[in-house]
C-alpha angles and dihedrals in degrees: 000000000000092000091052092051091047091050090050092051091047091051090052091046092050090051093049092049091047093049091045091050092050090050091052092049092049092046096048101038112018115029138356131198114230135183120220113237122186137016100272095108100041132160090032100041126022134196107279097031112134117217139177118231121204112220093189105048094096092051087067103034140021125265112266133204108255096033114135110228141180114226141173110262110253093226097044120018090197089070122072125212129198112217142149123251108242104162129035127206109296095016122130111226120195126180108202124217087246091060102257123133116224122199112196089341097310125108112250108226104222112181090165098068125095100211142010117285116261135186130217133227108257093022126126094250123059125198113271092001114119116234118205114215108224121231113275091024137094133207112231133187137178120241092237094064099184090054102039131102102207146126091314085068106030102023126239120329132229112261089231089067090065111105093193150286121301105234107160139031114205101174137080091041094219089060096040114137151085117316109230130195107254096203120095114253090247089065098043 
């Protein structure tokens, strides 16, 4: 009787260890849950939204303009930002004094932003001055441009600081679903 109970306990323990190990592998290498904090991505993501970030998407496909990503903050790698990729390596990004964003000289049609794009004194990007994105870096911006600390302030970021692509929102329930890239494929 004692041997049967011990075998049963060992089977349960093996199952718990296996499931725990799988969870750790998935969490560290495949996908990570994140919570949105701050107003930088409004009106598309609000403080308190819970999202899933794929750590492996960019191992199977290239980065695309319009992708929503989670990244390590350039000024403090312990903080994570959620932003949208605007410029790819080699692109020229220009923010005009009228608030448009030009990519390689063409206006980027952004129906997902809340307000015109601005620049700040002392920031990396100046109005009407082209900014060349270095190789192995991307230019990111929040959707709520007046309230976003992003590449306009701190310049482009190394691709290796990207944690992954946001692909699913699971809270709030009324907004649950897959996150799609809003830019037409011709622009990506």
